[in-house]
MARRO-958228 format. One record per residue: residue number from 1; x, y, z of N, C-alpha, C in turn; residue in three letters. Coordinates in steps of 0.05 Angstrom, whole numbers, plus 5000, padded with zeros to 4 digits. Each point is the difference from the previous one (the first is absolute). Layout:
i;n.east;n.north;n.up;ca.east;ca.north;ca.up;c.east;c.north;c.up;aa
NUM;X;Y;Z;X;Y;Z;X;Y;Z;ALA .
...
//
This chain:
i;n.east;n.north;n.up;ca.east;ca.north;ca.up;c.east;c.north;c.up;aa
1;1783;6821;4477;4987;5026;5003;5005;5017;4975;MET .
2;4978;5013;4990;5003;5015;4976;5015;5026;5005;SER .
3;5011;5011;4978;5014;5026;5003;4982;5022;5011;ILE .
4;4974;4999;4992;4982;5021;5009;4995;4998;5030;HIS .
5;4997;4975;5011;4997;4998;5028;5025;5008;5015;ARG .
6;5023;4993;4989;5025;5008;5013;5003;5030;5001;ARG .
7;4991;5014;4978;5001;5029;5000;4984;5011;5022;VAL .
8;4975;4990;5004;4983;5009;5021;5012;4996;5027;CYS .
9;5010;4976;5005;5012;4994;5027;5024;5017;5005;ILE .
10;5018;5003;4980;5024;5015;5004;4994;5030;5004;GLN .
11;4980;5010;4986;4992;5027;5005;4991;5005;5029;ARG .
12;4984;4981;5009;4991;5002;5028;5022;4999;5020;MET .
13;5021;4985;4993;5022;4996;5019;5019;5024;5000;ALA .
14;4996;5019;4982;5016;5024;5002;5013;5008;4974;GLY .
15;4991;4989;4978;5010;5009;4975;5017;4980;4987;GLY .
16;5006;5004;4974;5016;4981;4985;5029;5009;4998;LEU .
17;5017;4983;5007;5028;5006;4997;5008;4993;4971;ALA .
18;5019;5015;4989;5008;4995;4973;5010;4972;4997;ALA .
19;4990;4986;4979;5010;4973;4994;4984;4978;5014;GLY .
20;4979;5007;5016;4985;4979;5013;4981;4985;4982;THR .
21;4994;5012;4977;4983;4987;4980;5015;5000;4974;LEU .
22;4992;4981;4982;5011;5001;4974;4993;5026;4986;ASP .
23;5018;5012;4986;4994;5025;4986;5004;5023;5019;GLY .
24;4993;5025;4991;5005;5023;5017;4981;5001;5024;PRO .
25;5011;5010;5022;4984;5002;5024;4981;5023;4998;ALA .
26;4978;4998;5016;4981;5022;5000;5013;5024;5014;PHE .
27;4995;5024;4990;5012;5024;5012;4987;5007;5026;GLY .
28;5016;5011;5018;4990;5007;5026;4985;5027;4998;ARG .
29;4978;5002;5014;4985;5025;5001;4992;5006;5029;ARG .
30;4997;5025;5006;4991;5007;5027;4971;4989;5003;GLU .
31;4995;4988;5023;4974;4988;5005;4983;5017;5018;ARG .
32;4974;5001;4993;4981;5013;5017;4979;4980;5008;GLY .
33;4983;5007;5018;4978;4983;5009;4979;4999;4978;ARG .
34;4990;4976;4995;4978;4996;4980;4974;5005;5014;ILE .
35;4985;5020;4992;4974;5006;5012;4977;4991;4983;LYS .
36;5005;4995;4974;4978;4992;4982;5011;4983;4978;ALA .
37;4983;4983;4988;5008;4984;4977;4980;5003;4978;ILE .
38;5010;5005;4976;4983;5001;4976;5006;4974;4984;ALA .
39;4979;4985;4996;5003;4974;4986;4991;5002;4971;PHE .
40;5016;4989;4982;4989;4993;4974;4979;4979;5005;ASP .
41;4982;4996;4981;4978;4981;5004;5010;4971;5004;ALA .
42;5020;4992;4985;5006;4971;4998;5017;4988;5023;PHE .
43;5013;5016;5016;5011;4987;5025;4977;4990;5018;PRO .
44;4976;5012;4997;4977;4993;5017;4981;4981;4985;VAL .
45;4993;5008;4975;4981;4984;4984;5015;4981;4982;LEU .
46;4992;4975;5000;5013;4979;4985;4990;4999;4971;ASP .
47;5018;5006;4981;4991;5001;4972;5002;4972;4986;PRO .
48;5009;4980;5014;5005;4974;4987;4974;4987;4989;ARG .
49;4977;5004;5012;4976;4989;4988;4994;5009;4971;PRO .
50;5009;5023;4993;4996;5010;4972;5015;4981;4981;VAL .
51;5025;4994;5007;5016;4982;4983;4988;4972;5000;SER .
52;4990;4991;5023;4988;4973;5002;4975;4999;4982;ALA .
53;4985;5022;4999;4976;5000;4983;5009;5000;4971;LEU .
54;5021;5014;4993;5009;4999;4972;5008;4972;4992;ALA .
55;5013;4985;5018;5007;4973;4993;4975;4982;4998;GLU .
56;4980;5004;5016;4976;4984;4998;4985;5005;4975;SER .
57;5001;5025;4990;4986;5007;4975;5016;4993;4975;LEU .
58;5026;5000;5003;5018;4993;4978;5021;4979;5009;PHE .
59;4991;4975;5004;5018;4980;5011;5026;4998;4984;PRO .
60;5022;5000;5015;5026;4998;4987;5011;5027;4989;GLY .
61;4983;5020;4998;5008;5026;4989;4996;5023;5020;ARG .
62;4989;4993;5023;4993;5022;5019;5025;5014;5010;GLY .
63;5022;4986;5005;5024;5013;5010;5011;5020;4979;GLU .
64;5001;4991;4975;5009;5018;4979;4982;5024;4997;ALA .
65;4974;4996;5001;4981;5022;4998;5004;5020;5023;LEU .
66;5003;4989;5025;5003;5018;5023;5025;5016;4998;SER .
67;5022;4988;4990;5025;5015;4997;4998;5022;4980;ALA .
68;4989;4994;4976;4997;5020;4979;4980;5022;5009;ALA .
69;4979;4992;5014;4980;5019;5009;5012;5019;5020;TRP .
70;5016;4989;5019;5011;5017;5021;5019;5021;4988;ARG .
71;5016;4993;4982;5019;5019;4987;4984;5021;4986;ILE .
72;4981;4992;4983;4985;5020;4985;4982;5017;5018;ARG .
73;4992;4989;5022;4983;5015;5019;5015;5026;5009;GLN .
74;5025;4997;5008;5015;5024;5008;5007;5017;4977;PHE .
75;5007;4988;4977;5007;5016;4977;4977;5018;4991;GLU .
76;4976;4989;5000;4976;5016;4992;4995;5023;5020;TYR .
77;5003;4994;5026;4996;5021;5019;5020;5023;4995;GLN .
78;5025;4994;4998;5021;5020;4998;5000;5014;4972;TRP .
79;4995;4984;4980;4998;5012;4973;4977;5020;4998;LEU .
80;4977;4993;5010;4977;5018;4999;5006;5025;5017;ARG .
81;5013;4996;5023;5006;5023;5017;5019;5019;4986;LEU .
82;5021;4990;4988;5019;5016;4986;4987;5014;4976;ILE .
83;4982;4986;4987;4986;5011;4976;4977;5018;5007;GLY .
84;4994;5004;5025;4978;5018;5008;4973;4987;4995;GLY .
85;4999;4973;4999;4975;4986;4996;4994;4981;5023;LYS .
86;4999;5010;5024;4997;4984;5024;4975;4983;4999;TYR .
87;5003;4975;5008;4978;4983;5007;5006;4986;5026;GLU .
88;4979;4993;5015;5005;4989;5027;5010;4971;4998;ASP .
89;5008;4990;5023;5013;4974;5001;4983;4978;4988;PHE .
90;4974;4999;5005;4983;4979;4990;4997;5001;4969;LEU .
91;4998;5024;4990;4997;5003;4971;5026;4993;4986;LYS .
92;5023;5008;5011;5026;4993;4989;5004;4970;5002;ALA .
93;4991;4988;5022;5003;4971;5004;4983;4985;4980;THR .
94;4976;5009;4994;4983;4986;4981;5012;5002;4972;ASP .
95;5009;5023;4992;5012;5003;4973;5025;4984;4997;ALA .
96;5016;4999;5021;5025;4985;4998;4995;4970;4999;SER .
97;4979;4991;5013;4992;4972;4998;4993;4993;4972;LEU .
98;4984;5016;4987;4992;4995;4972;5024;4998;4982;ALA .
99;5019;5018;5004;5025;4999;4983;5016;4975;5006;PHE .
100;5004;4994;5025;5016;4977;5008;4989;4974;4988;ALA .
101;4973;4997;5002;4988;4976;4989;5003;4999;4970;ALA .
102;4996;5022;4986;5003;5000;4971;5029;4994;4992;ARG .
103;5020;5011;5016;5028;4996;4993;5008;4970;5002;SER .
104;4985;4985;5017;5006;4972;5004;4981;4982;4983;LEU .
105;4983;5012;4984;4982;4985;4984;4978;4986;5015;GLY .
106;4992;5011;5023;4979;4989;5016;4973;5013;4994;LEU .
107;4979;4984;5000;4974;5011;4995;4988;5009;5027;VAL .
108;4998;5026;5003;4990;5012;5025;4971;5008;4995;LEU .
109;4982;4983;5010;4971;5007;4997;4993;5022;5019;THR .
110;4977;5012;4995;4991;5022;5018;4997;4991;5029;GLY .
111;4990;4975;5003;4997;4990;5028;5027;4996;5013;GLU .
112;5019;4988;4986;5027;4996;5012;5013;5027;5007;LYS .
113;4996;5019;4982;5012;5027;5005;4988;5013;5024;ARG .
114;4974;4998;5003;4987;5011;5024;5009;4987;5026;ARG .
115;5002;4973;4998;5008;4985;5024;5029;5007;5009;ARG .
116;5018;5002;4981;5028;5006;5006;5003;5028;5010;LEU .
117;4989;5019;4987;5002;5028;5009;4986;5003;5027;THR .
118;4976;4988;5002;4985;5002;5025;5013;4986;5023;GLY .
119;5019;4982;4995;5013;4986;5022;5015;5019;5019;ALA .
120;5007;5024;4990;5014;5020;5017;4980;5011;5021;PHE .
121;4975;4997;4995;4980;5009;5020;4993;4978;5020;LEU .
122;5013;4977;4998;4995;4977;5017;5023;4993;5018;GLU .
123;5021;5017;5000;5024;4994;5015;4996;5000;5030;LEU .
124;5014;4982;5013;5000;4998;5029;5028;5002;5011;ARG .
125;5002;5005;5026;5026;5004;5012;5016;4974;5002;ALA .
126;5027;5003;4999;5018;4978;5005;4995;4990;5029;TRP .
127;5006;4974;5005;4994;4989;5026;5013;5014;5024;PRO .
128;5023;5012;4996;5014;5013;5022;4991;5029;5005;ASP .
129;4983;5010;4982;4994;5029;5001;4985;5009;5025;ALA .
130;4978;4987;5006;4984;5010;5022;5015;5002;5027;ALA .
131;5015;4979;5006;5015;5000;5025;5022;5021;5001;GLY .
132;5014;5003;4977;5022;5020;4999;4989;5028;5002;ALA .
133;4978;5005;4986;4989;5027;5001;4989;5007;5028;LEU .
134;4989;4980;5013;4990;5004;5028;5024;5006;5018;LYS .
135;5022;4986;4996;5023;5005;5017;5011;5028;4996;ALA .
136;5001;5009;4976;5010;5027;4994;4982;5021;5013;LEU .
137;4974;4996;4997;4981;5019;5012;5003;5001;5031;ARG .
138;5004;4976;5012;5003;4999;5029;5026;5014;5008;GLU .
139;5019;5001;4982;5025;5014;5006;4998;5030;4995;ASP .
140;4976;5009;4992;4995;5028;4996;5009;5011;4972;GLY .
141;5004;4981;4981;5008;5008;4973;4975;5005;4984;VAL .
142;4999;5023;4987;4978;5007;4983;5003;4986;4972;ARG .
143;4977;4992;4988;5002;4984;4976;4983;5013;4977;LEU .
144;5009;4997;4976;4985;5009;4976;5007;4982;4977;ALA .
145;4981;4998;4981;5006;4990;4973;5009;5024;4983;PHE .
146;5020;4995;4983;5007;5019;4979;5006;4984;4975;LEU .
147;4981;4999;4982;5001;4982;4978;4991;5012;4974;SER .
148;5010;4989;4978;4990;5007;4973;4973;4988;4995;ASN .
149;4992;4980;5016;4974;4987;4996;4978;5020;5004;ALA .
150;4977;4995;4988;4977;5018;5003;4989;4999;5028;THR .
151;4985;5020;5008;4987;4999;5026;4981;4976;5003;PRO .
152;4987;4992;4978;4982;4977;5002;5016;4974;5006;ALA .
153;5023;4996;4989;5017;4977;5006;5008;5000;5029;ILE .
154;5009;5023;5010;5010;5001;5027;4977;4997;5020;LEU .
155;4977;5012;4995;4977;4997;5018;4991;4971;5001;ARG .
156;4999;4988;4976;4991;4972;4999;5019;4982;5016;ALA .
157;5026;5004;4996;5020;4984;5014;4998;5003;5030;GLY .
158;4996;5025;5010;4997;5005;5028;4975;4985;5011;VAL .
159;4978;5003;4986;4975;4988;5009;5001;4969;5000;GLU .
160;5010;4989;4978;5001;4971;4997;5020;4987;5020;LYS .
161;5020;5016;5008;5020;4989;5018;4995;5006;5030;SER .
162;4977;5012;5005;4994;5006;5028;5018;5021;5013;GLY .
163;5009;5019;4984;5019;5020;5009;4988;5028;5004;LEU .
164;4974;5001;5002;4987;5026;5003;5010;5013;5026;ALA .
165;5007;5026;4998;5010;5015;5023;5029;4997;5005;GLY .
166;5014;4983;4986;5029;4995;5005;5016;5023;4988;VAL .
167;4993;5010;4976;5015;5020;4987;4988;5028;5005;PHE .
168;5017;5018;5009;4991;5027;5005;4993;5014;4974;GLU .
169;5015;4994;4979;4995;5011;4973;5001;4978;4979;HIS .
170;4983;5001;4981;5001;4983;4977;5004;5018;4975;VAL .
171;5024;5002;4991;5008;5019;4980;5005;4987;4973;LEU .
172;4986;5008;4980;5004;4991;4973;5011;5024;4984;SER .
173;5021;4994;4984;5011;5021;4983;4981;5009;4978;THR .
174;4978;4986;4997;4979;5009;4982;4990;5028;5007;ASP .
175;5002;5006;5026;4991;5026;5009;5015;5023;4987;ALA .
176;5025;4996;4993;5016;5021;4986;5004;4993;4971;ILE .
177;4987;4979;4990;5001;4991;4972;5030;4996;4992;ARG .
178;5013;4984;5017;5028;4994;4995;5006;4973;5011;SER .
179;5025;4992;4998;5009;4974;5010;5027;5004;5014;TYR .
180;5005;4983;5020;5028;4998;5009;5016;4989;4976;LYS .
181;5025;5010;4996;5017;5014;5019;4999;5031;4998;PRO .
182;4979;5011;4991;4997;5029;5000;5004;5010;5029;ASP .
183;5018;5019;5005;5003;5010;5028;4974;5010;5013;PRO .
184;4982;5011;4983;4975;5009;5011;4984;4978;5012;ARG .
185;5003;4976;4989;4986;4976;5011;5010;4993;5027;ALA .
186;5026;4999;5004;5011;4994;5026;4993;5022;5021;TYR .
187;4999;5024;4991;4994;5023;5018;4972;4997;5013;ARG .
188;4982;4985;4987;4973;4997;5011;5001;4989;5028;MET .
189;5017;4981;5006;5001;4989;5027;5012;5020;5020;ALA .
190;5021;5014;4992;5011;5020;5018;4980;5021;5007;GLN .
191;4985;5009;4980;4980;5021;5005;4977;4989;5017;ASP .
192;4992;4975;4996;4978;4989;5015;5008;4996;5029;ALA .
193;5024;4990;5005;5009;4996;5028;5009;5026;5013;PHE .
194;5007;5020;4984;5011;5025;5010;5024;4995;5018;ARG .
195;5019;4984;4988;5025;4993;5013;5023;5006;4982;LEU .
196;5024;5005;5011;5023;5001;4983;5004;4974;4985;PRO .
197;5010;5000;4976;5002;4976;4984;5019;4979;5013;ARG .
198;5019;5009;5016;5018;4981;5013;4987;4984;5022;GLU .
199;4976;5008;5008;4985;4986;5021;4978;4982;4987;GLU .
200;4998;4999;4974;4981;4984;4986;5015;4978;4985;VAL .
201;4996;4975;5008;5012;4977;4986;4982;4992;4977;LEU .
202;5012;4996;4977;4985;4989;4977;5005;4970;4998;PHE .
203;4979;4984;4998;5002;4971;4997;4993;4993;4971;ALA .
204;5021;4993;4986;4998;4994;4971;4997;4971;4994;ALA .
205;4986;4993;4978;4998;4973;4990;5019;4996;4977;PHE .
206;5003;5020;4983;5017;4997;4976;5026;5016;5003;ALA .
207;5021;4990;4987;5026;5013;5002;5000;5028;4989;GLY .
208;4985;5005;4979;4999;5028;4989;4987;5019;5020;TRP .
209;4982;4990;5016;4986;5017;5020;5019;5006;5023;ASP .
210;5018;4981;5006;5022;5006;5019;5015;5025;4991;VAL .
211;5009;4999;4975;5016;5022;4989;4984;5026;5000;ALA .
212;4975;4999;4991;4984;5025;4999;4996;5012;5028;GLY .
213;4995;4984;5020;4996;5011;5027;5026;5011;5011;ALA .
214;5023;4986;4994;5025;5011;5009;5007;5026;4986;LYS .
215;4994;5002;4975;5004;5026;4986;4985;5022;5013;TRP .
216;4975;4994;5009;4984;5020;5014;5012;5008;5027;PHE .
217;5013;4981;5013;5012;5006;5026;4989;4984;5023;GLY .
218;4983;4980;4995;4990;4983;5021;5021;4978;5008;TYR .
219;5001;4993;5025;5012;4974;5006;4982;4978;4989;PRO .
220;5012;4978;4991;4984;4980;4985;5006;4972;5011;VAL .
221;4979;4984;5004;5003;4972;5005;4988;4985;4976;PHE .
222;5015;4982;4989;4991;4984;4977;4988;4974;5009;TRP .
223;4974;4998;4997;4986;4975;5006;5001;4983;4975;VAL .
224;5022;4986;4997;5007;4986;4975;4989;4971;5001;ASN .
225;4973;4998;4999;4987;4975;5004;5007;4979;4978;ARG .
226;5006;5009;4977;5005;4982;4977;5029;4995;4996;LEU .
227;5018;5011;5017;5028;4995;4997;5012;5012;4974;GLY .
228;4991;5023;4992;5009;5013;4976;5028;5011;5003;ALA .
229;5016;5002;4979;5026;5012;5001;4997;5031;5003;PRO .
230;5021;5012;5012;4999;5029;5003;5003;5014;4973;MET .
231;4985;5021;4996;5002;5015;4976;5026;5016;4998;GLU .
232;5009;5005;4976;5025;5016;4996;4992;5029;4996;GLU .
233;4990;5013;5021;4991;5027;4998;5015;5019;5020;LEU .
234;5022;4989;5011;5017;5017;5017;4990;5004;5028;GLY .
235;4980;4985;5009;4990;5003;5027;4996;4972;5012;GLU .
236;5003;4999;5027;4996;4975;5015;4982;5006;5023;GLU .
237;4984;4980;5009;4982;5004;5023;5016;5002;5026;PRO .
238;4988;5012;5020;5012;5000;5027;4998;4973;5014;ASP .
239;4981;4985;4992;4997;4973;5010;4983;4984;4981;GLY .
240;5000;4974;5002;4985;4983;4982;4994;4973;5013;ALA .
241;4978;4988;4991;4992;4974;5010;4979;4988;4983;GLY .
242;4992;4976;5006;4980;4986;4983;4971;5004;5009;ARG .
243;4996;5012;5023;4973;5004;5010;4997;5022;5019;GLY .
244;4976;5004;5010;4994;5023;5018;5011;4995;5028;LEU .
245;5005;4975;5008;5012;4996;5026;5029;5011;5000;ASP .
246;5013;4998;4978;5027;5012;4997;4998;5031;5002;ASP .
247;4979;5011;4989;4996;5029;5001;4996;5009;5029;LEU .
248;4984;4985;5015;4995;5007;5028;5026;4999;5016;VAL .
249;5016;4979;4995;5026;4998;5014;5018;5023;4993;ALA .
250;5000;5008;4975;5017;5023;4991;4992;5026;5014;PHE .
251;4974;5005;5001;4990;5025;5012;5005;5000;5030;VAL .
252;4996;4978;5013;5005;4999;5029;5030;5003;5005;ARG .
253;5017;4989;4984;5029;5004;5003;5008;5029;4996;GLY .
254;4988;5012;4980;5007;5028;4995;4990;5019;5021;ARG .
255;4976;4993;5011;4988;5018;5020;5009;4994;5029;ASN .
256;5016;4979;5004;5008;4994;5027;5022;5018;5010;SER .
//
């Protein structure tokens, strides 16, 4: 059993006792009922086809391209934001792809560039998403997207995944011309739900997003689908697991 699944199960059982896991135990916090969940895009939408496409277009180099692209993708978003030159997720993604390919000596034709950037508009949900989201809604939990992705990416993902009507709000930080972990970005969900932040669970895909949501004051569940290590940013999730079924179990345990 992975450390992330053990975290989830032990949280549900009543919290972590010091020394039950390797490294420091998660700190105890007063628990409230979870009334709503704000999801980053990628706990729900599977980004792996983008990397698969990169490998098909650049055999043997796709993994390296995807890794370099992913790093520069976030760097361009945050650098432009800090420099007062905001561009939306798709534009930053396209520019970072061009740099990543050039840095690796790959010939990125116009067609390949369009296909790779456009792949973000073709994303579909992970296999466990529809059932887990239905279960949460049946439990009376309100749902929203809260993502740095553009509205077009989120709308396309909802439509292609058959999730129309599942999310009460589809929130893109493009609306405020910013990106998480800006506190204003996380506030969008609290304002949309009109709930205290302690009643809104944030479902993160990336470790840095765990930290950002905790800094804002949300309880956080880390949907760590790729088994990434925890970031060294001074924050830990309230629970973690490898998929949305783990999230459902966590919410039901907390709300029982």
